[in-house]
C-alpha positions in Angstrom: 0.1 0.0 0.0 1.3 3.5 -1.0 0.1 4.7 2.6 2.6 2.4 4.9 5.6 5.0 4.8 3.9 8.1 5.5 1.8 9.5 8.5 -2.0 9.2 7.5 -2.9 12.8 7.7 -5.0 13.5 4.7 -8.8 13.9 4.7 -10.3 14.4 1.0 -13.7 15.6 1.0 -15.6 14.7 -2.4 -19.0 16.6 -3.1 -21.2 14.5 -5.8 -23.9 15.4 -7.9 -24.8 13.1 -10.6 -21.4 11.8 -11.2 -22.2 8.1 -11.6 -19.9 8.0 -14.6 -16.7 9.0 -13.1 -17.2 8.7 -9.0 -15.7 5.4 -8.8 -12.6 6.3 -10.8 -11.9 9.4 -9.0 -12.2 7.4 -5.3 -10.0 4.5 -6.6 -7.4 7.4 -7.5 -7.3 8.9 -4.3 -7.1 5.7 -2.3 -3.8 5.1 -3.8 -2.4 8.6 -2.6 0.3 8.5 0.3 -0.7 10.1 3.8 -4.5 9.3 3.1 -6.4 8.9 6.1 -10.0 9.4 4.7 -12.3 10.1 2.1 -15.8 11.6 3.0 -18.0 11.3 0.0 -21.2 13.8 0.4 -23.7 13.0 -2.3 -25.9 15.9 -2.9 -29.2 14.0 -3.5 -28.2 12.8 -6.9 -31.0 11.5 -9.2 -28.9 9.0 -10.9 -26.8 6.0 -9.3 -24.1 8.1 -7.5 -25.5 7.5 -4.1 -25.5 3.8 -4.8 -22.0 3.7 -6.0 -20.9 6.0 -3.0 -22.3 3.6 -0.4 -20.7 0.7 -2.2 -17.3 2.3 -2.3 -17.7 2.9 1.5 -18.6 -0.6 2.0 -15.5 -1.9 0.2 -13.1 0.4 1.4 -12.6 1.2 5.2 -11.0 4.4 4.3 -14.3 5.8 2.5 -17.3 7.2 4.5 -20.4 8.1 2.4 -23.2 10.4 3.3 -26.2 11.3 1.3 -28.4 14.6 1.4 -32.2 14.3 1.5 -32.7 17.3 -0.8 -30.1 18.9 -3.4 -28.8 21.7 -1.6 -25.7 22.8 -3.9 -22.0 22.3 -3.7 -21.3 24.6 -0.8 -23.6 22.6 1.6 -22.1 19.5 0.3 -18.7 20.9 1.3 -19.9 21.9 4.8 -21.1 18.5 5.6 -17.8 17.0 4.7 -15.8 19.4 6.4 -17.4 18.6 9.4 -16.9 14.9 9.2 -13.1 15.1 8.6 -10.4 14.1 11.5 -7.3 14.8 9.4 -4.8 17.4 10.1 -4.9 18.3 6.2 -8.3 18.7 4.1 -8.4 18.9 0.5 -11.3 19.1 -2.0 -11.4 16.7 -4.7 -14.5 17.1 -7.3 -16.2 13.7 -8.4 -15.7 14.5 -12.1 -12.3 13.7 -14.1 -11.4 17.6 -14.4 -8.7 17.2 -11.8 -6.1 14.5 -11.4 -5.8 13.2 -7.8 -2.2 12.1 -8.9 -1.6 16.0 -8.3 -2.6 16.2 -4.7 0.6 15.4 -3.1 2.2 18.3 -4.9 -0.8 20.3 -3.6 -0.2 19.6 -0.1 3.4 19.5 0.0 3.9 23.1 1.1 1.5 22.4 4.3 3.2 19.1 5.0 7.1 21.1 4.9 5.5 23.7 7.3 5.5 26.7 5.1 1.7 26.8 4.2 -1.6 27.0 6.1 -3.7 27.0 2.5 -2.7 25.9 -0.8 -4.8 26.7 -4.0 -3.9 24.4 -7.1 -3.4 26.9 -9.8 -4.6 26.1 -13.6 -2.8 29.5 -14.7 0.3 29.7 -12.8 2.5 27.8 -14.7 0.6 25.8 -17.8 0.8 22.2 -17.4 -1.9 19.8 -19.4 -5.1 21.9 -20.1 -7.8 21.3 -22.1 -8.8 24.3 -24.4 -12.5 25.3 -23.9 -14.4 28.2 -23.6 -12.8 31.8 -23.9 -15.7 33.6 -22.1 -15.2 31.3 -19.0 -11.4 32.3 -19.1 -12.4 36.1 -19.3 -14.9 35.8 -16.5 -12.5 33.9 -14.1 -9.8 36.4 -14.9 -12.4 39.5 -14.1 -13.3 37.5 -10.6 -9.6 36.9 -9.8 -9.0 40.6 -10.4 -11.7 41.7 -8.1 -10.8 39.7 -5.7 -7.3 40.3 -5.6 -8.1 44.1 -5.4 -10.3 43.4 -2.4 -7.9 40.8 -0.5 -4.4 42.3 -1.5 -3.5 38.9 -2.6 -1.8 37.9 -5.8 -3.8 34.8 -6.6 -3.9 33.6 -10.2 -7.0 31.0 -9.7 -9.6 31.6 -7.4 -12.1 29.2 -8.7 -9.8 26.4 -8.8 -11.5 22.8 -7.5 -8.1 22.0 -5.6 -8.1 23.8 -2.3 -6.1 22.5 0.7 -6.2 23.7 4.4 -4.7 23.0 7.7 -7.8 21.3 9.0 -8.2 23.7 12.0 -8.9 26.6 9.5 -11.6 25.0 7.2 -13.2 23.1 10.3 -13.5 26.4 12.0 -14.6 28.5 9.2 -18.4 29.7 9.6 -19.2 29.3 5.6 -22.6 31.1 4.9 -22.9 31.1 1.0 -24.8 28.8 -1.3 -24.5 27.0 -4.6 -20.8 27.6 -6.1 -20.2 30.4 -3.5 -17.7 28.7 -1.6 -14.7 29.8 -3.7 -14.8 33.2 -3.2 -15.9 33.2 0.3 -13.2 31.0 1.6 -10.8 33.1 -0.4 -11.9 36.2 1.3 -12.1 34.7 4.8 -8.4 33.0 4.5 -7.1 36.5 3.5 -8.9 38.3 6.5 -7.4 35.6 8.7 -3.6 36.4 7.6 -2.5 33.0 7.0 0.3 31.7 4.8 -1.4 30.8 1.3 0.6 29.2 -1.4 -0.3 28.3 -5.2 1.0 25.3 -7.0 0.8 24.8 -10.8 -2.0 22.0 -11.5 -3.2 20.3 -14.9 -7.0 20.7 -15.7 -9.0 18.3 -17.9 -12.1 20.3 -18.3 -15.5 19.2 -19.6 -17.9 21.1 -21.8 -21.4 21.4 -21.0 -22.6 18.3 -23.1 -20.0 16.3 -20.9 -21.2 17.4 -17.7 -20.1 20.9 -16.9 -22.6 22.6 -14.2 -21.3 26.0 -13.6 -23.3 28.9 -15.6 -23.8 32.6 -16.0 -25.6 32.9 -13.0 -22.8 31.3 -11.0 -20.6 33.9 -12.1 -22.4 36.9 -11.5 -23.2 35.4 -8.1 -19.6 34.9 -7.4 -18.8 38.6 -8.1 -21.6 39.9 -5.5 -20.2 37.3 -3.2 -16.8 38.5 -3.6 -17.7 42.1 -2.7 -20.0 40.8 0.0 -17.5 39.0 2.1 -14.4 41.0 1.6 -16.4 44.4 2.5 -19.2 43.3 4.5 -17.8 40.3 6.4 -15.7 40.7 9.7 -12.9 38.3 10.7 -14.8 37.9 14.2 -18.0 36.4 11.9 -15.9 34.4 9.9 -14.4 31.3 12.3 -15.6 29.7 15.2 -12.5 29.7 16.9 -9.3 31.5 15.6 -7.1 28.6 14.1 -3.3 28.3 14.6 -1.3 29.1 11.7 2.1 27.9 10.8 4.5 30.8 10.4 7.4 30.6 8.2 9.3 27.2 8.8 7.2 25.8 11.4 7.2 22.1 11.9 5.9 19.7 9.5 2.4 18.8 9.7 3.4 15.2 10.6 4.8 16.3 13.9 2.7 19.3 14.7 -0.2 19.0 17.0 -3.7 18.7 16.3 -5.0 22.0 14.9 -8.4 21.8 16.8 -6.6 22.1 20.0 -5.1 25.2 21.8 -7.4 27.4 19.6 -8.5 30.6 21.3 -11.6 32.6 20.6 -11.7 35.5 18.1 
């Protein structure tokens, strides 16, 4: 097993909605990761066989847990459910489609393992690796959103909407998430900026899908993201963003494997 020579510290949250064709393949790839502690699959009331597949995977693999929403509530609610169930020291999001390659997760979490980062985003634009050529208007919308977010956070991010976001667990488990739909991406960026944690970006590949192949985000989601970027940066305080103030790494802190659990020794904001 790939995990035998590594401390099991990684929780992978997989939000699912109608991904019966790809879910099993994604989970099998994630199971091969070093440092893996658990996979939390959250089925957001899929109308296809995704829920059955998730439960079957949980029955077959001790590291897999599966839960199902009784009604479709959107990706952000699925993530909130998943985060609450995690127990690892590092938490990362893995979409259930094949747009992001789980084989790149070790590179994404490495700055956290090394004690440099509190949060790492996998960037599709930092240094181009394999990236499917798709919609120009999506590219423009992404650039506009990143530009607005950077102006408000004073961060030099290249990819706010990336699906790969990794956190020290104390940060994401203590975060108060109030957005809906696809609003999580901009909300979390605003709140980690307010926290002042060490944020890194790592280049990743991107195997995007067309709408015919199952892509779900649309124009309304983009407009909502712009509004939420303004809302969470301008009208949301740090005190209302976290239940408890998470411990941050600081430069050259000890690696995560030897660090105390991030949920301990936290003080109220």
